[in-house]
MDTraj code that builds the backbone (N, CA, C; nanometers):
import mdtraj as md
import numpy as np

residues = "UNK UNK UNK UNK UNK UNK UNK UNK UNK UNK UNK UNK UNK UNK UNK UNK UNK UNK UNK UNK UNK UNK UNK UNK UNK UNK UNK UNK UNK UNK UNK UNK UNK UNK UNK UNK UNK UNK UNK UNK UNK UNK UNK UNK UNK UNK UNK UNK UNK UNK UNK UNK UNK UNK UNK UNK UNK UNK UNK UNK UNK UNK UNK UNK UNK UNK UNK UNK UNK UNK UNK UNK UNK UNK UNK UNK UNK UNK UNK UNK UNK UNK UNK UNK UNK UNK UNK UNK UNK UNK UNK UNK UNK UNK UNK UNK UNK UNK UNK UNK UNK UNK UNK UNK UNK UNK UNK UNK UNK UNK UNK UNK UNK UNK UNK UNK UNK UNK UNK UNK UNK UNK UNK UNK UNK UNK UNK UNK UNK UNK UNK UNK UNK UNK UNK UNK UNK UNK UNK UNK UNK UNK UNK UNK UNK UNK UNK UNK UNK UNK UNK UNK UNK UNK UNK UNK UNK UNK UNK UNK UNK UNK UNK UNK UNK UNK UNK UNK UNK UNK UNK UNK UNK UNK UNK UNK UNK UNK UNK UNK UNK UNK UNK UNK UNK UNK UNK UNK UNK UNK UNK UNK UNK UNK UNK UNK UNK UNK UNK UNK UNK UNK UNK UNK UNK UNK UNK UNK UNK UNK UNK".split()
xyz = np.array([
    [-0.3461, 1.4639, -2.7161],
    [-0.4598, 1.4130, -2.6386],
    [-0.4062, 1.3279, -2.5245],
    [-0.4564, 1.3519, -2.4049],
    [-0.4071, 1.2759, -2.2887],
    [-0.4605, 1.1345, -2.2896],
    [-0.3855, 1.0466, -2.2276],
    [-0.4222, 0.9046, -2.2227],
    [-0.5419, 0.8834, -2.1324],
    [-0.6307, 0.7945, -2.1711],
    [-0.7473, 0.7624, -2.0887],
    [-0.7029, 0.6776, -1.9717],
    [-0.6944, 0.7384, -1.8539],
    [-0.6414, 0.6668, -1.7375],
    [-0.7423, 0.5735, -1.6742],
    [-0.8658, 0.5718, -1.7275],
    [-0.9661, 0.4821, -1.6699],
    [-0.9693, 0.3483, -1.7418],
    [-0.8807, 0.3308, -1.8400],
    [-0.8759, 0.2043, -1.9137],
    [-0.8455, 0.0890, -1.8189],
    [-0.9096, -0.0217, -1.8429],
    [-0.8942, -0.1387, -1.7554],
    [-0.7517, -0.1898, -1.7586],
    [-0.6952, -0.2198, -1.6428],
    [-0.5626, -0.2778, -1.6343],
    [-0.5752, -0.4290, -1.6313],
    [-0.4969, -0.4932, -1.7149],
    [-0.5044, -0.6395, -1.7200],
    [-0.4150, -0.6992, -1.6132],
    [-0.4660, -0.7086, -1.4925],
    [-0.3927, -0.7685, -1.3804],
    [-0.4755, -0.8827, -1.3261],
    [-0.4258, -1.0060, -1.3363],
    [-0.5047, -1.1219, -1.2924],
    [-0.5155, -1.1297, -1.1413],
    [-0.6186, -1.0716, -1.0858],
    [-0.6398, -1.0790, -0.9419],
    [-0.7464, -1.1819, -0.9122],
    [-0.7206, -1.2672, -0.8159],
    [-0.8164, -1.3694, -0.7780],
    [-0.9104, -1.3108, -0.6748],
    [-1.0357, -1.2992, -0.7070],
    [-1.1339, -1.2445, -0.6129],
    [-1.1963, -1.3590, -0.5362],
    [-1.1867, -1.3513, -0.4049],
    [-1.2369, -1.4602, -0.3225],
    [-1.3706, -1.4240, -0.2634],
    [-1.4412, -1.5216, -0.2204],
    [-1.5677, -1.4998, -0.1534],
    [-1.5922, -1.6224, -0.0697],
    [-1.6747, -1.7116, -0.1200],
    [-1.7001, -1.8365, -0.0489],
    [-1.6233, -1.9502, -0.1147],
    [-1.4966, -1.9201, -0.1560],
    [-1.4156, -2.0221, -0.2228],
    [-1.3891, -2.1384, -0.1301],
    [-1.3576, -2.1076, -0.0054],
    [-1.3194, -2.2119, 0.0898],
    [-1.4161, -2.2102, 0.2079],
    [-1.4972, -2.3121, 0.2236],
    [-1.5889, -2.3143, 0.3379],
    [-1.5115, -2.3260, 0.4686],
    [-1.5394, -2.2354, 0.5607],
    [-1.4673, -2.2375, 0.6876],
    [-1.5148, -2.3531, 0.7731],
    [-1.4206, -2.4376, 0.8171],
    [-1.4581, -2.5534, 0.8972],
    [-1.3795, -2.5606, 1.0272],
    [-1.2736, -2.4805, 1.0402],
    [-1.1993, -2.4752, 1.1649],
    [-1.1400, -2.3351, 1.1785],
    [-1.0844, -2.3016, 1.2968],
    [-1.0323, -2.1660, 1.3191],
    [-0.9285, -2.1224, 1.2159],
    [-0.8448, -2.2143, 1.1709],
    [-0.7441, -2.1777, 1.0712],
    [-0.8099, -2.1381, 0.9399],
    [-0.9149, -2.2100, 0.9010],
    [-0.9877, -2.1744, 0.7798],
    [-1.0550, -2.0377, 0.7941],
    [-1.1152, -2.0131, 0.9120],
    [-1.1773, -1.8833, 0.9373],
    [-1.0751, -1.7711, 0.9228],
    [-0.9583, -1.7928, 0.9813],
    [-0.8521, -1.6920, 0.9770],
    [-0.8074, -1.6693, 0.8326],
    [-0.7924, -1.7771, 0.7573],
    [-0.7504, -1.7661, 0.6174],
    [-0.8508, -1.6856, 0.5355],
    [-0.9796, -1.7076, 0.5598],
    [-1.0839, -1.6329, 0.4886],
    [-1.0724, -1.4839, 0.5197],
    [-1.0484, -1.4486, 0.6453],
    [-1.0373, -1.3081, 0.6837],
    [-0.9163, -1.2420, 0.6172],
    [-0.8024, -1.3123, 0.6166],
    [-0.6825, -1.2566, 0.5537],
    [-0.7033, -1.2454, 0.4024],
    [-0.7648, -1.3472, 0.3425],
    [-0.7898, -1.3441, 0.1981],
    [-0.8805, -1.2274, 0.1605],
    [-0.9803, -1.1994, 0.2418],
    [-1.0694, -1.0864, 0.2156],
    [-0.9932, -0.9541, 0.2186],
    [-0.9036, -0.9392, 0.3166],
    [-0.8271, -0.8155, 0.3274],
    [-0.7278, -0.8014, 0.2118],
    [-0.6651, -0.9124, 0.1755],
    [-0.5721, -0.9123, 0.0627],
    [-0.6452, -0.8750, -0.0663],
    [-0.7610, -0.9334, -0.0869],
    [-0.8403, -0.9041, -0.2061],
    [-0.8799, -0.7570, -0.2108],
    [-0.9219, -0.7029, -0.0975],
    [-0.9605, -0.5624, -0.0903],
    [-0.8445, -0.4718, -0.1302],
    [-0.7248, -0.5031, -0.0801],
    [-0.6076, -0.4220, -0.1131],
    [-0.5759, -0.4290, -0.2625],
    [-0.5762, -0.5486, -0.3186],
    [-0.5418, -0.5650, -0.4594],
    [-0.6412, -0.4946, -0.5511],
    [-0.7685, -0.5047, -0.5187],
    [-0.8703, -0.4376, -0.6000],
    [-0.8541, -0.2858, -0.5901],
    [-0.8287, -0.2350, -0.4696],
    [-0.8107, -0.0905, -0.4516],
    [-0.6860, -0.0417, -0.5250],
    [-0.5770, -0.1179, -0.5176],
    [-0.4537, -0.0796, -0.5853],
    [-0.4750, -0.0725, -0.7361],
    [-0.5443, -0.1708, -0.7904],
    [-0.5752, -0.1736, -0.9333],
    [-0.6604, -0.0528, -0.9716],
    [-0.7598, -0.0178, -0.8888],
    [-0.8486, 0.0949, -0.9178],
    [-0.7726, 0.2274, -0.9122],
    [-0.6854, 0.2437, -0.8136],
    [-0.6069, 0.3664, -0.7997],
    [-0.5167, 0.3851, -0.9214],
    [-0.4512, 0.2774, -0.9645],
    [-0.3626, 0.2860, -1.0808],
    [-0.4404, 0.3188, -1.2076],
    [-0.5592, 0.2613, -1.2217],
    [-0.6403, 0.2848, -1.3408],
    [-0.6920, 0.4278, -1.3454],
    [-0.7329, 0.4814, -1.2302],
    [-0.7884, 0.6161, -1.2266],
    [-0.6807, 0.7217, -1.2487],
    [-0.5618, 0.6982, -1.1929],
    [-0.4499, 0.7898, -1.2148],
    [-0.4658, 0.9261, -1.1521],
    [-0.5417, 0.9361, -1.0419],
    [-0.5648, 1.0635, -0.9747],
    [-0.4878, 1.0649, -0.8427],
    [-0.3751, 1.1386, -0.8343],
    [-0.2968, 1.1380, -0.7097],
    [-0.3748, 1.1892, -0.5898],
    [-0.4636, 1.2872, -0.6107],
    [-0.5377, 1.3459, -0.4991],
    [-0.6182, 1.2442, -0.4222],
    [-0.6970, 1.1642, -0.4937],
    [-0.7764, 1.0604, -0.4261],
    [-0.6969, 0.9323, -0.4068],
    [-0.6049, 0.9052, -0.4977],
    [-0.5304, 0.7793, -0.4935],
    [-0.4419, 0.7655, -0.3718],
    [-0.3714, 0.8716, -0.3360],
    [-0.2810, 0.8647, -0.2211],
    [-0.3599, 0.8447, -0.0916],
    [-0.4725, 0.9125, -0.0798],
    [-0.5560, 0.8941, 0.0393],
    [-0.6095, 0.7515, 0.0484],
    [-0.6518, 0.6972, -0.0657],
    [-0.7012, 0.5597, -0.0681],
    [-0.5912, 0.4605, -0.0315],
    [-0.4714, 0.4826, -0.0839],
    [-0.3612, 0.3917, -0.0536],
    [-0.3212, 0.3996, 0.0935],
    [-0.3270, 0.5173, 0.1523],
    [-0.2994, 0.5296, 0.2964],
    [-0.3937, 0.4411, 0.3768],
    [-0.5204, 0.4446, 0.3404],
    [-0.6204, 0.3637, 0.4105],
    [-0.5964, 0.2149, 0.3880],
    [-0.5782, 0.1762, 0.2617],
    [-0.5652, 0.0338, 0.2290],
    [-0.4368, -0.0270, 0.2846],
    [-0.3272, 0.0474, 0.2810],
    [-0.2016, -0.0053, 0.3362],
    [-0.2126, -0.0203, 0.4873],
    [-0.2785, 0.0753, 0.5521],
    [-0.2974, 0.0645, 0.6976],
    [-0.3754, -0.0614, 0.7336],
    [-0.4818, -0.0882, 0.6592],
    [-0.5623, -0.2071, 0.6862],
    [-0.4847, -0.3350, 0.6528],
    [-0.4063, -0.3303, 0.5459],
    [-0.3263, -0.4474, 0.5093],
    [-0.2221, -0.4777, 0.6173],
    [-0.1602, -0.3726, 0.6720],
    [-0.0604, -0.3938, 0.7766],
    [-0.1225, -0.4503, 0.9035],
    [-0.2490, -0.4190, 0.9287],
    [-0.3186, -0.4814, 1.0416],
    [-0.3321, -0.6314, 1.0179],
    [-0.3672, -0.6684, 0.8944],
    [-0.3746, -0.8114, 0.8609],
    [-0.2372, -0.8761, 0.8752],
    [-0.1327, -0.8047, 0.8340],
    [0.0031, -0.8576, 0.8475],
    [0.0422, -0.8771, 0.9921],
    [0.0060, -0.7793, 1.0767],
    [0.0376, -0.7920, 1.2193],
    [-0.0327, -0.9134, 1.2801],
    [-0.1538, -0.9406, 1.2344],
    [-0.2260, -1.0588, 1.2827],
    [-0.1529, -1.1858, 1.2388],
    [-0.0990, -1.1850, 1.1173],
    [-0.0214, -1.2999, 1.0701],
    [0.1064, -1.3166, 1.1522],
    [0.1739, -1.2032, 1.1782],
    [0.2988, -1.2086, 1.2536],
    [0.2808, -1.2547, 1.3961],
    [0.1609, -1.2333, 1.4513],
    [0.1356, -1.2719, 1.5907],
    [0.1023, -1.4201, 1.6056],
    [0.0790, -1.4875, 1.4915],
    [0.0427, -1.6302, 1.4974],
    [0.1675, -1.7173, 1.5098],
    [0.1474, -1.8381, 1.5622],
    [0.2564, -1.9363, 1.5579],
    [0.2862, -1.9638, 1.4116],
    [0.4086, -2.0036, 1.3834],
    [0.4467, -2.0259, 1.2438],
    [0.3556, -2.1287, 1.1775],
    [0.3013, -2.0915, 1.0627],
    [0.2216, -2.1866, 0.9862],
    [0.3142, -2.2829, 0.9136],
    [0.2673, -2.4037, 0.8950],
    [0.3481, -2.5067, 0.8298],
    [0.2786, -2.5543, 0.7028],
    [0.3451, -2.5450, 0.5883],
    [0.2837, -2.5948, 0.4646],
    [0.2730, -2.7465, 0.4674],
    [0.1823, -2.8007, 0.3889],
    [0.1596, -2.9451, 0.3903],
    [0.2649, -3.0212, 0.3111],
    [0.3373, -2.9528, 0.2227],
    [0.4417, -3.0183, 0.1433],
    [0.5713, -2.9398, 0.1552],
    [0.6820, -3.0053, 0.1204],
    [0.8127, -2.9390, 0.1266],
    [0.8319, -2.8401, 0.0123],
    [0.7577, -2.8595, -0.0954],
    [0.7719, -2.7723, -0.2118],
    [0.6392, -2.7027, -0.2407],
    [0.6495, -2.5786, -0.2841],
    [0.5295, -2.5009, -0.3137],
    [0.4537, -2.5634, -0.4304],
    [0.3245, -2.5907, -0.4154],
    [0.2458, -2.6470, -0.5262],
    [0.2445, -2.5529, -0.6458],
    [0.2358, -2.6106, -0.7650],
    [0.2349, -2.5315, -0.8872],
    [0.1026, -2.4562, -0.8989],
    [0.1101, -2.3252, -0.9108],
    [-0.0108, -2.2436, -0.9273],
    [-0.0057, -2.1649, -1.0576],
    [0.0802, -2.2097, -1.1482],
    [0.0885, -2.1449, -1.2779],
    [0.1912, -2.0326, -1.2795],
    [0.2080, -1.9680, -1.3944],
    [0.3073, -1.8603, -1.4081],
    [0.2696, -1.7373, -1.3268],
    [0.3711, -1.6619, -1.2877],
    [0.3464, -1.5383, -1.2141],
    [0.2732, -1.4383, -1.3033],
    [0.1849, -1.3580, -1.2451],
    [0.1117, -1.2583, -1.3250],
    [0.2048, -1.1490, -1.3754],
    [0.1725, -1.0916, -1.4903],
    [0.2486, -0.9805, -1.5458],
    [0.1960, -0.8507, -1.4843],
    [0.2758, -0.7914, -1.3973],
    [0.2330, -0.6711, -1.3264],
    [0.3030, -0.5450, -1.3774],
    [0.3696, -0.5549, -1.4938],
    [0.4429, -0.4399, -1.5467],
    [0.3513, -0.3213, -1.5756],
    [0.2331, -0.3483, -1.6296],
    [0.1417, -0.2392, -1.6616],
    [0.0959, -0.1677, -1.5343],
    [0.0705, -0.2441, -1.4308],
    [0.0324, -0.1860, -1.3020],
    [0.1444, -0.0973, -1.2497],
    [0.2671, -0.1464, -1.2557],
    [0.3821, -0.0701, -1.2060],
    [0.4005, 0.0599, -1.2833],
    [0.3872, 0.0556, -1.4155],
    [0.4054, 0.1753, -1.4982],
    [0.2973, 0.2793, -1.4699],
    [0.1750, 0.2345, -1.4510],
    [0.0671, 0.3284, -1.4215],
    [0.0874, 0.3935, -1.2847],
    [0.1346, 0.3154, -1.1892],
    [0.1619, 0.3718, -1.0566],
    [0.2768, 0.4720, -1.0642],
    [0.3783, 0.4423, -1.1448],
    [0.4908, 0.5349, -1.1612],
    [0.4427, 0.6677, -1.2192],
    [0.3504, 0.6620, -1.3169],
    [0.2948, 0.7853, -1.3740],
    [0.2092, 0.8593, -1.2706],
    [0.1390, 0.7829, -1.1889],
    [0.0552, 0.8442, -1.0857],
    [0.1396, 0.9252, -0.9875],
    [0.2517, 0.8682, -0.9411],
    [0.3340, 0.9342, -0.8409],
    [0.4262, 1.0405, -0.9006],
    [0.4652, 1.0237, -1.0259],
    [0.5471, 1.1248, -1.0930],
    [0.6760, 1.1547, -1.0185],
    [0.6944, 1.2831, -0.9825],
    [0.8190, 1.3265, -0.9201],
    [0.8400, 1.2789, -0.7784],
    [0.7370, 1.2238, -0.7140],
    [0.7550, 1.1746, -0.5762],
    [0.7663, 1.0223, -0.5727],
    [0.7832, 0.9591, -0.6885],
    [0.7896, 0.8127, -0.6927],
    [0.9133, 0.7600, -0.6196],
    [1.0262, 0.8271, -0.6347],
    [1.1495, 0.7843, -0.5675],
    [1.1515, 0.8364, -0.4241],
    [1.1794, 0.7478, -0.3315],
    [1.1855, 0.7867, -0.1904],
    [1.2948, 0.7076, -0.1202],
    [1.3262, 0.7450, 0.0025],
    [1.4310, 0.6781, 0.0801],
    [1.3738, 0.6288, 0.2123],
    [1.4257, 0.5176, 0.2597],
    [1.3825, 0.4657, 0.3895],
    [1.4902, 0.3759, 0.4474],
    [1.4781, 0.3476, 0.5760],
    [1.5705, 0.2565, 0.6444],
    [1.5025, 0.1205, 0.6532],
    [1.5595, 0.0207, 0.5844],
    [1.4972, -0.1110, 0.5800],
    [1.5087, -0.1821, 0.7142],
    [1.6251, -0.1726, 0.7789],
    [1.6459, -0.2390, 0.9080],
    [1.6936, -0.1347, 1.0088],
    [1.6101, -0.0979, 1.1061],
    [1.6500, 0.0048, 1.2034],
    [1.7689, -0.0351, 1.2893],
    [1.8026, -0.1644, 1.2931],
    [1.9183, -0.2088, 1.3701],
    [2.0447, -0.2151, 1.2849],
    [2.0305, -0.1895, 1.1573],
    [2.1431, -0.1756, 1.0652],
    [2.1045, -0.0613, 0.9718],
    [2.1073, 0.0618, 1.0257],
    [2.0420, 0.1759, 0.9611],
    [2.1080, 0.2250, 0.8329],
    [2.0982, 0.1442, 0.7301],
    [2.1446, 0.1866, 0.5977],
    [2.0252, 0.2412, 0.5199],
    [2.0403, 0.3607, 0.4684],
    [1.9314, 0.4235, 0.3940],
    [1.9215, 0.3607, 0.2555],
    [1.8003, 0.3189, 0.2204],
    [1.7754, 0.2532, 0.0914],
    [1.6904, 0.3462, 0.0061],
    [1.7241, 0.3571, -0.1212],
    [1.6427, 0.4354, -0.2142],
    [1.5595, 0.3407, -0.2993],
    [1.4326, 0.3713, -0.3145],
    [1.3439, 0.2834, -0.3907],
    [1.2358, 0.3674, -0.4577],
    [1.1416, 0.2987, -0.5233],
    [1.0289, 0.3657, -0.5889],
    [0.8987, 0.3156, -0.5277],
    [0.8062, 0.4063, -0.5030],
    [0.6759, 0.3679, -0.4508],
    [0.6083, 0.2677, -0.5440],
    [0.6176, 0.2932, -0.6737],
    [0.5519, 0.2060, -0.7722],
    [0.6107, 0.0654, -0.7696],
    [0.7423, 0.0538, -0.7588],
    [0.8059, -0.0786, -0.7541],
    [0.7653, -0.1542, -0.6283],
    [0.7647, -0.0852, -0.5147],
    [0.7376, -0.1525, -0.3886],
    [0.5904, -0.1937, -0.3771],
    [0.5004, -0.1099, -0.4267],
    [0.3587, -0.1477, -0.4270],
    [0.3357, -0.2690, -0.5171],
    [0.4049, -0.2727, -0.6296],
    [0.3913, -0.3862, -0.7211],
    [0.4486, -0.5133, -0.6594],
    [0.5596, -0.5000, -0.5857],
    [0.6171, -0.6165, -0.5176],
    [0.5224, -0.6711, -0.4120],
    [0.4594, -0.5810, -0.3359],
    [0.3612, -0.6241, -0.2365],
    [0.2463, -0.6970, -0.3050],
    [0.1977, -0.6416, -0.4173],
    [0.0881, -0.7045, -0.4916],
    [0.1263, -0.8450, -0.5371],
    [0.2504, -0.8620, -0.5830],
    [0.2958, -0.9941, -0.6286],
    [0.2983, -1.0939, -0.5136],
    [0.3492, -1.0512, -0.3973],
    [0.3538, -1.1392, -0.2793],
    [0.2134, -1.1812, -0.2365],
    [0.1234, -1.0836, -0.2308],
    [-0.0123, -1.1122, -0.1853],
    [-0.0871, -1.2005, -0.2840],
    [-0.0697, -1.1724, -0.4125],
    [-0.1409, -1.2471, -0.5155],
    [-0.0976, -1.3936, -0.5187],
    [0.0289, -1.4181, -0.4880],
    [0.0791, -1.5559, -0.4834],
    [0.0021, -1.6361, -0.3787],
    [-0.0097, -1.5802, -0.2583],
    [-0.0839, -1.6495, -0.1533],
    [-0.2312, -1.6632, -0.1859],
    [-0.2865, -1.5630, -0.2535],
    [-0.4285, -1.5658, -0.2870],
    [-0.4604, -1.6775, -0.3858],
    [-0.3688, -1.7040, -0.4765],
    [-0.3912, -1.8141, -0.5724],
    [-0.3881, -1.9494, -0.5015],
    [-0.2995, -1.9647, -0.4036],
    [-0.3008, -2.0876, -0.3232],
    [-0.4341, -2.1031, -0.2506],
    [-0.4811, -1.9926, -0.1942],
    [-0.6067, -1.9952, -0.1207],
    [-0.7229, -2.0332, -0.2126],
    [-0.7269, -1.9741, -0.3316],
    [-0.8356, -2.0005, -0.4257],
    [-0.8384, -2.1467, -0.4687],
    [-0.7215, -2.2131, -0.4666],
    [-0.7143, -2.3546, -0.5034],
    [-0.7409, -2.4464, -0.3845],
    [-0.7692, -2.3878, -0.2677],
    [-0.7992, -2.4685, -0.1494],
    [-0.6783, -2.5044, -0.0665],
    [-0.5596, -2.4501, -0.1010],
    [-0.4378, -2.4796, -0.0250],
    [-0.4238, -2.3798, 0.0906],
    [-0.5101, -2.3950, 0.1902],
    [-0.5143, -2.2978, 0.3001],
    [-0.3821, -2.2883, 0.3753],
    [-0.3245, -2.4020, 0.4089],
    [-0.1999, -2.4031, 0.4864],
    [-0.0880, -2.3350, 0.4083],
    [-0.0812, -2.3622, 0.2781],
    [0.0227, -2.3018, 0.1943],
    [0.0013, -2.1506, 0.1838],
    [-0.1245, -2.1080, 0.1685],
    [-0.1551, -1.9650, 0.1568],
    [-0.1147, -1.8910, 0.2845],
    [-0.1529, -1.9464, 0.3996],
    [-0.1203, -1.8814, 0.5263],
    [0.0302, -1.8782, 0.5494],
    [0.0968, -1.9900, 0.5174],
    [0.2428, -1.9930, 0.5330],
    [0.3074, -1.8864, 0.4461],
    [0.2636, -1.8745, 0.3196],
    [0.3247, -1.7792, 0.2279],
    [0.2983, -1.6357, 0.2718],
    [0.1743, -1.6043, 0.3078],
    [0.1432, -1.4679, 0.3524],
    [0.2227, -1.4322, 0.4767],
    [0.2346, -1.5266, 0.5699],
    [0.3088, -1.4993, 0.6929],
    [0.4578, -1.4808, 0.6644],
    [0.5152, -1.5729, 0.5863],
    [0.6577, -1.5653, 0.5538],
    [0.6910, -1.4372, 0.4776],
    [0.6101, -1.4050, 0.3752],
    [0.6392, -1.2865, 0.2938],
    [0.6131, -1.1574, 0.3715],
    [0.5217, -1.1618, 0.4685],
    [0.4999, -1.0446, 0.5542],
    [0.6253, -1.0160, 0.6357],
    [0.6790, -1.1184, 0.6998],
    [0.7957, -1.1002, 0.7858],
    [0.9198, -1.0645, 0.7037],
    [0.9338, -1.1246, 0.5865],
    [1.0562, -1.1074, 0.5082],
    [1.0509, -0.9924, 0.4086],
    [0.9318, -0.9459, 0.3718],
    [0.9255, -0.8493, 0.2622],
    [0.8164, -0.7439, 0.2788],
    [0.6906, -0.7835, 0.2561],
    [0.5888, -0.6793, 0.2396],
    [0.5496, -0.6067, 0.3684],
    [0.5772, -0.6661, 0.4837],
    [0.5504, -0.5937, 0.6072],
    [0.6388, -0.4703, 0.6189],
    [0.7676, -0.4898, 0.5912],
    [0.8626, -0.3787, 0.5976],
    [0.8352, -0.2764, 0.4882],
    [0.8089, -0.3239, 0.3674],
    [0.7795, -0.2330, 0.2569],
    [0.6514, -0.1545, 0.2837],
    [0.5510, -0.2223, 0.3402],
    [0.4257, -0.1547, 0.3702],
    [0.4452, -0.0411, 0.4694],
    [0.5272, -0.0658, 0.5723],
    [0.5547, 0.0384, 0.6708],
    [0.6263, 0.1573, 0.6087],
    [0.7239, 0.1286, 0.5214],
    [0.7974, 0.2365, 0.4542],
    [0.7067, 0.3153, 0.3609],
    [0.6199, 0.2443, 0.2892],
    [0.5266, 0.3107, 0.1980],
    [0.4286, 0.3991, 0.2748],
    [0.3790, 0.3476, 0.3862],
    [0.2846, 0.4248, 0.4672],
    [0.3489, 0.5546, 0.5138],
    [0.4732, 0.5460, 0.5580],
    [0.5455, 0.6639, 0.6045],
    [0.5676, 0.7634, 0.4910],
    [0.6029, 0.7112, 0.3721],
    [0.6271, 0.7984, 0.2567],
    [0.4992, 0.8683, 0.2127],
    [0.3890, 0.7943, 0.2049],
    [0.2626, 0.8542, 0.1626],
    [0.2141, 0.9579, 0.2646],
    [0.2333, 0.9272, 0.3932],
    [0.1963, 1.0234, 0.4970],
    [0.2804, 1.1498, 0.4844],
    [0.4079, 1.1339, 0.4480],
    [0.4958, 1.2486, 0.4288],
    [0.4473, 1.3358, 0.3133],
    [0.3997, 1.2717, 0.2048],
    [0.3461, 1.3468, 0.0909],
    [0.2260, 1.4301, 0.1356],
    [0.1362, 1.3667, 0.2112],
    [0.0166, 1.4365, 0.2601],
    [0.0555, 1.5508, 0.3535],
    [0.1519, 1.5247, 0.4427],
    [0.1937, 1.6267, 0.5393],
    [0.2534, 1.7476, 0.4682],
    [0.3409, 1.7241, 0.3695],
    [0.4004, 1.8357, 0.2952],
    [0.2931, 1.9148, 0.2216],
    [0.1982, 1.8435, 0.1666],
    [0.0922, 1.9095, 0.0902],
    [0.0070, 2.0006, 0.1797],
    [-0.0170, 1.9556, 0.3020],
    [-0.1071, 2.0310, 0.3896],
    [-0.0373, 2.1294, 0.4819],
    [0.0895, 2.1037, 0.5128],
    [0.1572, 2.1859, 0.6132],
    [0.2581, 2.2836, 0.5556],
    [0.3063, 2.2601, 0.4349],
    [0.4069, 2.3487, 0.3761],
    [0.3406, 2.4736, 0.3196],
    [0.2863, 2.5567, 0.4094],
    [0.2246, 2.6831, 0.3696],
    [0.2885, 2.7949, 0.4503],
    [0.2855, 2.9146, 0.3946],
    [0.3470, 3.0277, 0.4631],
    [0.2647, 3.0639, 0.5864],
    [0.3295, 3.0729, 0.6992],
    [0.2606, 3.1057, 0.8241],
    [0.2902, 3.2505, 0.8630],
    [0.1863, 3.3277, 0.8866],
    [0.2024, 3.4663, 0.9300],
    [0.2042, 3.4693, 1.0823],
    [0.3164, 3.5058, 1.1406],
    [0.3315, 3.5045, 1.2850],
    [0.2598, 3.6200, 1.3518],
    [0.2608, 3.6215, 1.4849],
    [0.1910, 3.7236, 1.5628],
    [0.2455, 3.8627, 1.5334],
    [0.3777, 3.8752, 1.5245],
    [0.4372, 4.0067, 1.5000],
    [0.3960, 4.0608, 1.3634],
    [0.3897, 3.9722, 1.2660],
    [0.3477, 4.0148, 1.1325],
    [0.2043, 4.0649, 1.1345],
    [0.1196, 3.9956, 1.2092],
    [-0.0206, 4.0373, 1.2158],
    [-0.0340, 4.1733, 1.2865],
    [0.0448, 4.1928, 1.3931],
    [0.0411, 4.3199, 1.4644],
    [0.0884, 4.4335, 1.3736],
    [0.1973, 4.4093, 1.3011],
    [0.2499, 4.5114, 1.2102],
    [0.1483, 4.5467, 1.1025],
    [0.0803, 4.4439, 1.0480],
    [-0.0202, 4.4682, 0.9447],
    [-0.1375, 4.5474, 1.0011],
    [-0.1774, 4.5170, 1.1256],
    [-0.2880, 4.5894, 1.1878],
    [-0.2500, 4.7345, 1.2132],
    [-0.1247, 4.7594, 1.2612],
    [-0.0795, 4.8957, 1.2862],
    [-0.0756, 4.9773, 1.1580],
    [-0.0328, 4.9103, 1.0496],
    [-0.0275, 4.9789, 0.9207],
    [-0.1667, 5.0195, 0.8759],
    [-0.2645, 4.9308, 0.8948],
    [-0.4020, 4.9634, 0.8573],
    [-0.4548, 5.0790, 0.9408],
    [-0.4211, 5.0828, 1.0729],
    [-0.4669, 5.1910, 1.1603],
    [-0.4042, 5.3233, 1.1189],
    [-0.2762, 5.3202, 1.0862],
    [-0.2069, 5.4423, 1.0442],
    [-0.2721, 5.5001, 0.9191],
    [-0.3073, 5.4116, 0.8247],
    [-0.3666, 5.4572, 0.7007],
    [-0.5054, 5.5143, 0.7243],
    [-0.5720, 5.4677, 0.8322],
    [-0.7075, 5.5148, 0.8606],
    [-0.7090, 5.6503, 0.9312],
    [-0.5922, 5.6951, 0.9885],
    [-0.5872, 5.8217, 1.0621],
    [-0.6003, 5.9397, 0.9651],
    [-0.6756, 6.0443, 1.0045],
    [-0.6883, 6.1612, 0.9172],
    [-0.5566, 6.2372, 0.9097],
    [-0.5251, 6.2906, 0.7952],
    [-0.4001, 6.3647, 0.7770],
    [-0.4200, 6.5113, 0.8105],
])
top = md.Topology()
chain = top.add_chain()
for i, resn in enumerate(residues, 1):
    res = top.add_residue(resn, chain, resSeq=i)
    for name in ("N", "CA", "C"):
        top.add_atom(name, md.element.get_by_symbol(name[0]), res)
traj = md.Trajectory(xyz[None], top)
C-alpha cells in the first residue's frame, strides 16, 4: 500500500498577518517581505505533503520566482543594522528533516543536480534540490520568527544577509534546475522534419495509385 502523501507535515512555520503594526517605511517593508516569506513556506510545505511532481514543480517555479523578487528588493536596500550585537534568542531551530525527506521523494531521480555557485570562480557544485529548498526554508523561517516577536530590524537584517550569502544564490540555481526539468519534459520529443513529412506523403500517394 502506498504512503498517504497528504499527511500533515510537522514543520513549525510562523504565519504572519497583523503581528506587527506598520508605523514607518521600514515596518511596511518588513510586513511585505514577511508576507512573501510566509507564502513561500506554506507553498513548500503543501507541495511536499501532496507529493505530486506534476503540480509541485510548477508551483515551486512560481513561488521561487516571487521569493527571488523579494530577495532582490532586500538586496537593493541599504544594509540593515540589527539593534544588538548578538542575535536574540528565538528558541531551538525547527526540525525540517521530514520536509527534506518528502521533497527528496517528490523529486526522485532528478533530485541531484549541478550548478555554478560563483560565476567568477566557475567551479561546478553538485547538490540536491531537496537539501537546498530545506536550507532556504530554514533561513527564511529564522527571520520570520524574529519578525513574529517584533524584532523588525533583526528580521530584515537576517533576511538581507542570508539572501546575499545563501538563499539568493540557491534560489537562482533551483529556479534554473526546475525550469530545466520542465523544458526537458516538454521539448524532448521526436520531431518529424520537412523531408520526413514529404517522404510520408509520397508514400501515401504511391499506395493510392491504381496498379
